[in-house]
Z-matrix of the N, CA and C atoms (Angstrom, degrees):
N
C 1 1.439
C 2 1.531 1 108.15
N 3 1.294 2 118.48 1 130.55
C 4 1.459 3 123.47 2 -179.26
C 5 1.513 4 110.28 3 -97.93
N 6 1.343 5 114.71 4 164.96
C 7 1.459 6 119.31 5 172.97
C 8 1.526 7 109.21 6 -64.51
N 9 1.303 8 115.33 7 139.10
C 10 1.451 9 120.08 8 175.07
C 11 1.521 10 107.35 9 -123.03
N 12 1.313 11 116.34 10 120.66
C 13 1.465 12 120.10 11 179.13
C 14 1.516 13 109.23 12 -73.36
N 15 1.314 14 114.48 13 135.78
C 16 1.455 15 119.84 14 174.62
C 17 1.517 16 108.54 15 -90.69
N 18 1.299 17 116.37 16 168.39
C 19 1.456 18 120.86 17 -178.19
C 20 1.517 19 112.87 18 -61.52
N 21 1.311 20 118.38 19 -32.45
C 22 1.458 21 122.01 20 -176.25
C 23 1.529 22 111.96 21 -87.54
N 24 1.313 23 117.93 22 9.68
C 25 1.452 24 120.89 23 176.71
C 26 1.521 25 114.92 24 86.54
N 27 1.307 26 118.15 25 -1.27
C 28 1.455 27 120.87 26 178.15
C 29 1.521 28 109.27 27 -80.69
N 30 1.323 29 114.51 28 151.76
C 31 1.458 30 120.17 29 -179.45
C 32 1.522 31 108.56 30 -108.85
N 33 1.321 32 116.35 31 133.47
C 34 1.461 33 119.83 32 178.33
C 35 1.527 34 109.63 33 -85.81
N 36 1.325 35 115.86 34 159.24
C 37 1.450 36 121.33 35 -179.95
C 38 1.514 37 111.03 36 -84.00
N 39 1.322 38 114.87 37 147.25
C 40 1.456 39 120.96 38 174.73
C 41 1.529 40 108.87 39 -92.87
N 42 1.298 41 115.26 40 171.90
C 43 1.457 42 120.12 41 174.67
C 44 1.527 43 109.86 42 -61.99
N 45 1.323 44 116.65 43 -37.79
C 46 1.467 45 120.95 44 178.48
C 47 1.528 46 110.60 45 -63.31
N 48 1.331 47 118.13 46 -39.79
C 49 1.465 48 121.41 47 177.57
C 50 1.519 49 110.67 48 -61.85
N 51 1.310 50 115.69 49 -46.35
C 52 1.464 51 120.77 50 -179.58
C 53 1.524 52 110.40 51 -61.86
N 54 1.310 53 116.34 52 -40.32
C 55 1.463 54 121.37 53 178.76
C 56 1.527 55 111.07 54 -63.97
N 57 1.327 56 116.91 55 -43.21
C 58 1.470 57 120.47 56 179.03
C 59 1.523 58 111.32 57 -63.84
N 60 1.314 59 116.42 58 -42.02
C 61 1.472 60 120.61 59 178.25
C 62 1.530 61 109.84 60 -61.48
N 63 1.321 62 116.80 61 -46.25
C 64 1.465 63 121.20 62 179.47
C 65 1.526 64 111.30 63 -63.33
N 66 1.307 65 116.62 64 -39.28
C 67 1.465 66 121.24 65 179.58
C 68 1.531 67 111.09 66 -65.02
N 69 1.314 68 117.19 67 -46.16
C 70 1.469 69 120.47 68 178.78
C 71 1.525 70 110.38 69 -63.08
N 72 1.322 71 116.55 70 -45.44
C 73 1.473 72 120.15 71 178.87
C 74 1.529 73 110.45 72 -60.57
N 75 1.317 74 116.75 73 -44.20
C 76 1.467 75 121.16 74 -179.57
C 77 1.516 76 113.27 75 -64.50
N 78 1.315 77 116.74 76 -41.70
C 79 1.465 78 120.10 77 179.23
C 80 1.530 79 109.78 78 -69.43
N 81 1.336 80 117.54 79 -36.60
C 82 1.471 81 120.50 80 175.38
C 83 1.534 82 109.30 81 -57.55
N 84 1.323 83 116.30 82 -47.90
C 85 1.470 84 120.88 83 179.99
C 86 1.529 85 110.64 84 -62.48
N 87 1.318 86 116.92 85 -47.00
C 88 1.464 87 120.89 86 -177.35
C 89 1.532 88 111.60 87 -59.59
N 90 1.318 89 117.15 88 -46.16
C 91 1.470 90 120.30 89 -179.73
C 92 1.530 91 110.31 90 -65.55
N 93 1.338 92 115.96 91 -43.76
C 94 1.472 93 119.48 92 -178.79
C 95 1.521 94 111.34 93 -62.42
N 96 1.309 95 117.04 94 -45.97
C 97 1.458 96 121.17 95 -176.44
C 98 1.534 97 111.04 96 -71.94
N 99 1.331 98 117.01 97 -42.18
C 100 1.470 99 119.29 98 179.12
C 101 1.529 100 111.55 99 -62.65
N 102 1.323 101 116.26 100 -31.30
C 103 1.464 102 121.01 101 179.35
C 104 1.530 103 110.50 102 -108.71
N 105 1.334 104 115.89 103 34.21
C 106 1.467 105 120.60 104 -173.30
C 107 1.528 106 113.35 105 -58.86
N 108 1.310 107 117.34 106 -27.05
C 109 1.469 108 120.17 107 -179.52
C 110 1.531 109 111.06 108 -62.59
N 111 1.343 110 117.64 109 -27.71
C 112 1.466 111 120.73 110 176.97
C 113 1.535 112 112.37 111 -111.71
N 114 1.319 113 117.35 112 2.24
C 115 1.461 114 121.34 113 -176.82
C 116 1.519 115 113.93 114 -94.17
N 117 1.318 116 117.62 115 -19.65
C 118 1.458 117 122.01 116 -176.77
C 119 1.519 118 109.81 117 -129.11
N 120 1.310 119 116.53 118 154.41
C 121 1.454 120 121.04 119 173.91
C 122 1.514 121 113.98 120 107.03
N 123 1.323 122 115.35 121 -170.37
C 124 1.467 123 122.06 122 -175.18
C 125 1.530 124 112.40 123 -72.16
N 126 1.321 125 117.38 124 -26.66
C 127 1.459 126 120.97 125 174.18
C 128 1.524 127 106.24 126 -115.63
N 129 1.344 128 115.32 127 113.17
C 130 1.461 129 120.10 128 -175.43
C 131 1.518 130 111.20 129 -127.57
N 132 1.305 131 115.65 130 135.12
C 133 1.454 132 122.72 131 166.78
C 134 1.526 133 104.18 132 -133.86
N 135 1.325 134 115.00 133 81.72
C 136 1.464 135 121.67 134 -176.20
C 137 1.530 136 108.61 135 -85.27
N 138 1.318 137 116.05 136 93.75
C 139 1.459 138 121.32 137 -175.08
C 140 1.531 139 113.49 138 -61.26
N 141 1.316 140 116.45 139 -24.09
C 142 1.462 141 120.15 140 178.12
C 143 1.527 142 112.23 141 -65.45
N 144 1.324 143 117.04 142 -13.26
C 145 1.467 144 120.85 143 177.12
C 146 1.521 145 112.00 144 -62.71
N 147 1.329 146 117.50 145 -14.29
C 148 1.462 147 120.65 146 176.83
C 149 1.527 148 111.27 147 -57.21
N 150 1.327 149 117.28 148 -26.11
C 151 1.461 150 120.06 149 -178.25
C 152 1.524 151 112.65 150 -70.20
N 153 1.334 152 117.36 151 -12.45
C 154 1.466 153 119.96 152 173.92
C 155 1.523 154 111.23 153 -58.08
N 156 1.322 155 116.59 154 -31.34
C 157 1.463 156 120.89 155 -179.81
C 158 1.529 157 113.10 156 -66.80
N 159 1.308 158 117.91 157 -22.45
C 160 1.462 159 119.76 158 -178.74
C 161 1.530 160 112.04 159 -60.47
N 162 1.337 161 116.98 160 -28.66
C 163 1.464 162 119.57 161 179.18
C 164 1.526 163 111.80 162 -66.13
N 165 1.321 164 118.17 163 -17.20
C 166 1.462 165 121.37 164 175.18
C 167 1.522 166 111.14 165 -71.86
N 168 1.311 167 115.63 166 -24.13
C 169 1.459 168 121.30 167 -178.96
C 170 1.528 169 112.30 168 -91.73
N 171 1.331 170 115.72 169 -39.02
C 172 1.464 171 120.12 170 -178.22
C 173 1.531 172 108.32 171 -156.98
N 174 1.318 173 116.58 172 128.65
C 175 1.466 174 119.82 173 -174.29
C 176 1.528 175 113.81 174 -68.06
N 177 1.332 176 118.54 175 -14.03
C 178 1.474 177 118.95 176 176.82
C 179 1.530 178 111.43 177 -63.64
N 180 1.338 179 115.83 178 -22.04
C 181 1.455 180 119.35 179 179.68
C 182 1.524 181 112.71 180 -74.05
N 183 1.333 182 117.32 181 -12.18
C 184 1.468 183 120.02 182 172.61
C 185 1.527 184 108.23 183 -60.08
N 186 1.309 185 116.25 184 -45.81
C 187 1.466 186 121.14 185 178.55
C 188 1.526 187 110.83 186 -66.83
N 189 1.326 188 117.06 187 -41.22
C 190 1.469 189 121.15 188 -177.96
C 191 1.528 190 111.49 189 -61.36
N 192 1.314 191 116.79 190 -46.86
C 193 1.463 192 120.53 191 -178.50
C 194 1.526 193 110.65 192 -69.31
N 195 1.333 194 116.47 193 -40.76
C 196 1.464 195 119.75 194 178.07
C 197 1.528 196 110.56 195 -60.30
N 198 1.312 197 116.77 196 -43.50
C 199 1.462 198 121.56 197 177.32
C 200 1.530 199 110.52 198 -62.90
N 201 1.329 200 116.99 199 -42.36
C 202 1.460 201 121.10 200 178.13
C 203 1.523 202 111.86 201 -61.71
N 204 1.330 203 116.55 202 -42.31
C 205 1.469 204 120.67 203 178.68
C 206 1.527 205 109.91 204 -63.26
N 207 1.332 206 116.41 205 -45.41
C 208 1.473 207 120.01 206 -179.45
C 209 1.535 208 110.73 207 -59.13
N 210 1.319 209 116.70 208 -45.75
C 211 1.466 210 119.85 209 -178.83
C 212 1.525 211 111.70 210 -69.71
N 213 1.331 212 117.72 211 -40.13
C 214 1.464 213 120.59 212 -179.93
C 215 1.522 214 111.41 213 -66.23
N 216 1.332 215 116.06 214 -36.37
C 217 1.466 216 119.87 215 -177.23
C 218 1.522 217 113.32 216 -72.10
N 219 1.305 218 118.03 217 -7.78
C 220 1.469 219 120.90 218 171.02
C 221 1.536 220 108.54 219 -59.60
N 222 1.329 221 116.34 220 -31.25
C 223 1.465 222 121.98 221 -177.85
C 224 1.534 223 112.65 222 -88.78
N 225 1.315 224 117.01 223 -0.22
C 226 1.465 225 122.13 224 179.32
C 227 1.522 226 110.56 225 -69.00
N 228 1.319 227 117.97 226 148.78
C 229 1.465 228 120.09 227 174.78
C 230 1.533 229 112.76 228 -58.97
N 231 1.339 230 117.14 229 -24.01
C 232 1.462 231 120.52 230 178.57
C 233 1.529 232 112.71 231 -88.70
N 234 1.332 233 116.98 232 -5.64
C 235 1.462 234 122.00 233 174.06
C 236 1.514 235 114.96 234 55.62
N 237 1.330 236 115.96 235 -129.26
C 238 1.462 237 122.11 236 -172.61
C 239 1.526 238 112.53 237 -59.77
N 240 1.318 239 117.18 238 -30.25
C 241 1.471 240 120.50 239 177.83
C 242 1.526 241 109.62 240 -62.44
N 243 1.318 242 116.21 241 -44.07
C 244 1.462 243 120.87 242 178.92
C 245 1.529 244 111.02 243 -71.27
N 246 1.314 245 117.17 244 -32.65
C 247 1.473 246 120.38 245 176.24
C 248 1.524 247 108.73 246 -59.65
N 249 1.321 248 116.87 247 -51.00
C 250 1.466 249 121.17 248 -176.09
C 251 1.528 250 111.23 249 -70.78
N 252 1.326 251 117.28 250 -56.16
C 253 1.467 252 120.66 251 -175.26
C 254 1.526 253 111.02 252 -67.80
N 255 1.320 254 116.77 253 -46.59
C 256 1.465 255 120.50 254 -178.46
C 257 1.510 256 113.29 255 -61.66
N 258 1.326 257 116.88 256 -44.98
C 259 1.466 258 118.96 257 -178.66
C 260 1.524 259 112.00 258 -71.41
N 261 1.330 260 117.52 259 -36.41
C 262 1.470 261 119.92 260 177.77
C 263 1.528 262 110.61 261 -66.55
N 264 1.312 263 117.17 262 -41.95
C 265 1.463 264 120.35 263 177.89
C 266 1.526 265 110.72 264 -64.69
N 267 1.317 266 117.00 265 -40.31
C 268 1.464 267 120.79 266 177.30
C 269 1.518 268 110.36 267 -61.18
N 270 1.320 269 117.14 268 -46.48
C 271 1.462 270 121.36 269 179.05
C 272 1.529 271 110.82 270 -58.85
N 273 1.311 272 116.56 271 -44.89
C 274 1.470 273 120.65 272 -179.19
C 275 1.526 274 110.96 273 -64.71
N 276 1.336 275 117.06 274 -48.04
C 277 1.469 276 119.98 275 -177.03
C 278 1.531 277 110.81 276 -67.85
N 279 1.318 278 117.94 277 -39.76
C 280 1.465 279 119.94 278 176.61
C 281 1.521 280 111.40 279 -61.82
N 282 1.321 281 116.78 280 -41.11
C 283 1.464 282 120.77 281 -179.65
C 284 1.529 283 110.83 282 -68.29
N 285 1.325 284 116.66 283 -45.99
C 286 1.467 285 120.55 284 177.14
C 287 1.528 286 109.79 285 -59.89
N 288 1.324 287 116.56 286 -45.34
C 289 1.459 288 121.12 287 179.74
C 290 1.524 289 111.40 288 -61.19
N 291 1.320 290 117.07 289 -40.24
C 292 1.468 291 121.01 290 178.67
C 293 1.533 292 109.94 291 -56.92
N 294 1.325 293 116.78 292 -47.18
C 295 1.459 294 120.00 293 -177.93
C 296 1.525 295 112.76 294 -74.32
N 297 1.325 296 117.81 295 -32.06
C 298 1.471 297 120.42 296 177.20
C 299 1.528 298 110.24 297 -67.07
N 300 1.322 299 117.78 298 -41.56
C 301 1.465 300 121.58 299 -174.20
C 302 1.530 301 113.65 300 -92.97
N 303 1.305 302 116.98 301 -5.30
C 304 1.465 303 122.19 302 -174.33
C 305 1.531 304 113.68 303 -52.51
N 306 1.316 305 117.80 304 -39.96
C 307 1.465 306 121.26 305 -175.79
C 308 1.526 307 114.02 306 -100.84
N 309 1.320 308 116.74 307 5.64
C 310 1.469 309 120.45 308 174.90
C 311 1.525 310 107.29 309 -83.10
N 312 1.301 311 116.64 310 124.89
C 313 1.473 312 121.01 311 -176.08
C 314 1.528 313 112.92 312 -84.22
N 315 1.317 314 117.39 313 -32.86
C 316 1.455 315 121.79 314 -175.83
C 317 1.534 316 109.91 315 -80.85
N 318 1.337 317 117.00 316 115.90
C 319 1.467 318 121.85 317 -176.98
C 320 1.525 319 111.97 318 -61.11
N 321 1.324 320 117.41 319 -40.29
C 322 1.467 321 119.56 320 -179.64
C 323 1.526 322 110.73 321 -63.37
N 324 1.325 323 117.74 322 -40.11
C 325 1.463 324 120.99 323 176.86
C 326 1.527 325 110.65 324 -65.54
N 327 1.330 326 116.76 325 -40.06
C 328 1.471 327 120.83 326 175.97
C 329 1.529 328 110.54 327 -57.94
N 330 1.321 329 115.38 328 -41.69
C 331 1.457 330 120.47 329 -178.65
C 332 1.528 331 111.62 330 -68.57
N 333 1.307 332 117.56 331 -37.40
C 334 1.470 333 121.25 332 177.06
C 335 1.525 334 109.48 333 -64.61
N 336 1.324 335 116.94 334 -46.45
C 337 1.471 336 121.27 335 178.40
C 338 1.527 337 110.02 336 -59.29
N 339 1.320 338 116.66 337 -43.92
C 340 1.461 339 121.72 338 179.68
C 341 1.526 340 110.94 339 -61.18
N 342 1.320 341 116.93 340 -46.96
C 343 1.471 342 120.91 341 179.99
C 344 1.521 343 111.18 342 -60.55
N 345 1.319 344 116.81 343 -43.94
C 346 1.467 345 120.33 344 -179.15
C 347 1.523 346 111.40 345 -68.08
N 348 1.323 347 117.57 346 -41.72
C 349 1.464 348 120.60 347 179.45
C 350 1.528 349 110.99 348 -63.68
N 351 1.314 350 117.32 349 -44.77
C 352 1.464 351 119.53 350 179.39
C 353 1.526 352 111.86 351 -67.62
N 354 1.308 353 117.51 352 -36.76
C 355 1.470 354 119.67 353 176.90
C 356 1.526 355 110.04 354 -63.65
N 357 1.330 356 116.49 355 -44.32
C 358 1.463 357 120.69 356 177.62
C 359 1.527 358 111.06 357 -61.07
N 360 1.321 359 116.88 358 -39.29
C 361 1.474 360 121.76 359 -175.33
C 362 1.527 361 113.57 360 -68.58
N 363 1.302 362 117.73 361 -5.64
C 364 1.462 363 120.47 362 -179.17
C 365 1.522 364 112.78 363 -69.46
N 366 1.338 365 117.08 364 -1.66
C 367 1.468 366 119.41 365 173.06
C 368 1.519 367 110.14 366 -60.70
N 369 1.336 368 117.46 367 -24.92
C 370 1.472 369 120.27 368 178.68
C 371 1.530 370 110.73 369 -68.56
N 372 1.314 371 116.55 370 -42.16
C 373 1.466 372 120.87 371 177.76
C 374 1.532 373 109.15 372 -68.33
N 375 1.331 374 115.89 373 -44.02
C 376 1.471 375 120.02 374 178.93
C 377 1.525 376 110.42 375 -60.90
N 378 1.317 377 116.25 376 -38.51
C 379 1.466 378 120.29 377 178.32
C 380 1.518 379 112.53 378 -62.71
N 381 1.326 380 116.62 379 -42.87
C 382 1.467 381 120.34 380 177.77
C 383 1.524 382 110.63 381 -62.14
N 384 1.325 383 115.88 382 -47.21
C 385 1.464 384 119.77 383 -177.76
C 386 1.528 385 111.20 384 -66.71
N 387 1.317 386 117.10 385 -36.17
C 388 1.464 387 120.72 386 176.98
C 389 1.527 388 110.46 387 -64.93
N 390 1.319 389 115.99 388 -44.85
C 391 1.463 390 120.84 389 -178.69
C 392 1.531 391 111.85 390 -63.98
N 393 1.333 392 116.42 391 -46.46
C 394 1.465 393 119.60 392 -173.67
C 395 1.526 394 114.39 393 -87.46
N 396 1.325 395 117.32 394 -29.36
C 397 1.464 396 119.81 395 -175.47
C 398 1.521 397 113.40 396 -115.96
N 399 1.317 398 116.72 397 1.51
C 400 1.471 399 122.61 398 176.39
C 401 1.528 400 112.84 399 56.99
N 402 1.321 401 116.69 400 37.44
C 403 1.466 402 121.02 401 175.56
C 404 1.530 403 108.65 402 -90.65
N 405 1.331 404 117.85 403 154.47
C 406 1.471 405 120.27 404 -178.39
C 407 1.533 406 111.11 405 -64.03
N 408 1.323 407 115.74 406 128.37
C 409 1.464 408 121.31 407 -172.92
C 410 1.527 409 113.26 408 -61.50
N 411 1.319 410 118.70 409 -56.13
C 412 1.460 411 120.53 410 -171.51
C 413 1.526 412 113.20 411 -67.31
N 414 1.303 413 117.64 412 -37.60
C 415 1.464 414 120.81 413 175.93
C 416 1.528 415 109.39 414 -64.79
N 417 1.321 416 115.26 415 -44.46
C 418 1.448 417 121.27 416 179.25
C 419 1.531 418 111.21 417 -62.21
N 420 1.330 419 116.09 418 -45.27
C 421 1.464 420 121.34 419 179.10
C 422 1.525 421 110.32 420 -59.43
N 423 1.323 422 116.76 421 -44.68
C 424 1.459 423 120.70 422 179.88
C 425 1.527 424 111.18 423 -61.24
N 426 1.322 425 116.72 424 -46.60
C 427 1.467 426 120.98 425 -178.52
C 428 1.530 427 110.72 426 -63.77
N 429 1.324 428 116.79 427 -44.62
C 430 1.468 429 120.24 428 -179.14
C 431 1.525 430 110.44 429 -69.37
N 432 1.334 431 117.76 430 -38.52
C 433 1.466 432 121.09 431 178.43
C 434 1.527 433 111.32 432 -63.77
N 435 1.329 434 116.88 433 -39.66
C 436 1.468 435 120.26 434 177.53
C 437 1.530 436 109.63 435 -65.68
N 438 1.324 437 116.99 436 -42.21
C 439 1.464 438 120.72 437 176.67
C 440 1.524 439 111.43 438 -60.64
N 441 1.335 440 116.63 439 -40.87
C 442 1.466 441 121.34 440 177.90
C 443 1.521 442 110.56 441 -65.25
N 444 1.319 443 116.64 442 -41.44
C 445 1.460 444 120.08 443 179.14
C 446 1.527 445 110.73 444 -63.75
N 447 1.324 446 116.85 445 -39.23
C 448 1.474 447 120.74 446 175.93
C 449 1.531 448 109.53 447 -62.99
N 450 1.336 449 117.14 448 -47.44
C 451 1.471 450 121.59 449 178.98
C 452 1.521 451 111.10 450 -58.83
N 453 1.326 452 115.25 451 -46.06
C 454 1.461 453 119.90 452 -176.66
C 455 1.529 454 111.62 453 -70.04
N 456 1.319 455 117.53 454 -32.36
C 457 1.465 456 120.33 455 177.90
C 458 1.526 457 110.59 456 -68.55
N 459 1.314 458 116.08 457 -50.30
C 460 1.472 459 119.95 458 178.14
C 461 1.537 460 109.35 459 -61.64
N 462 1.326 461 115.65 460 -47.82
C 463 1.459 462 120.28 461 -179.82
C 464 1.512 463 113.06 462 -63.81
N 465 1.322 464 116.57 463 -35.92
C 466 1.464 465 120.25 464 178.80
C 467 1.508 466 112.08 465 -62.16
N 468 1.315 467 115.77 466 -41.14
C 469 1.471 468 120.40 467 177.77
C 470 1.528 469 109.51 468 -63.74
N 471 1.318 470 116.92 469 -43.97
C 472 1.474 471 121.24 470 -179.45
C 473 1.528 472 111.10 471 -64.42
N 474 1.339 473 116.77 472 -49.27
C 475 1.471 474 120.22 473 -178.08
C 476 1.530 475 110.81 474 -66.25
N 477 1.313 476 117.51 475 -39.41
C 478 1.471 477 120.53 476 177.60
C 479 1.528 478 110.07 477 -59.61
N 480 1.321 479 116.58 478 -44.96
C 481 1.464 480 121.45 479 179.54
C 482 1.531 481 110.78 480 -64.51
N 483 1.340 482 116.47 481 -44.96
C 484 1.470 483 120.24 482 178.01
C 485 1.526 484 110.23 483 -61.53
N 486 1.334 485 116.42 484 -40.98
C 487 1.465 486 121.10 485 179.61
C 488 1.521 487 113.19 486 -62.83
N 489 1.316 488 117.23 487 -24.17
C 490 1.470 489 121.02 488 175.75
C 491 1.530 490 111.36 489 -76.91
N 492 1.327 491 116.38 490 -24.61
C 493 1.468 492 121.23 491 -177.31
C 494 1.532 493 112.92 492 -98.14
N 495 1.341 494 116.06 493 -30.92
C 496 1.464 495 122.11 494 -174.73
C 497 1.522 496 108.21 495 -127.73
N 498 1.321 497 116.82 496 141.25
C 499 1.465 498 120.90 497 177.83
C 500 1.539 499 108.61 498 -78.12
N 501 1.322 500 116.31 499 103.12
C 502 1.456 501 121.68 500 -177.61
C 503 1.532 502 112.40 501 -85.67
N 504 1.328 503 116.68 502 -2.25
C 505 1.475 504 119.89 503 179.89
C 506 1.519 505 112.30 504 -76.96
N 507 1.309 506 117.06 505 -13.65
C 508 1.473 507 120.77 506 -177.25
C 509 1.509 508 111.66 507 -90.96
């Protein structure tokens, strides 16, 4: 199935696009759940966060990662609360990041901006944990942000390398 332009200039998704989105979402869930001991809680190094970088290559991955977060967060100790809040925050940060990095030409700089923005955005996770578990917000935010930065650094290297071997723009 090929892309078909609509009258309003929007492009419809192909079966291949849908498959790629499902694959990214599924792998996000698999990595998060298999490494659940480090994926949830006050100390997190969620390696599946590396897929956030895919939105730098193609904006359809914003939906893929958001879907992956929603499905993975079903297994979170906070359950449906984390599904709703976590996936909405992911969607917002991915979208904001897409527009912030859209005009940056250097991929490595885009990746640094992405890592820093996502690390900063961990105040949402810290806020949930503070509200439900009464842990200190700023200490929690710092610990989770450092874990996110570690995840994004490791993941950035992996995605950058994969992007050199495979065309991730499609």
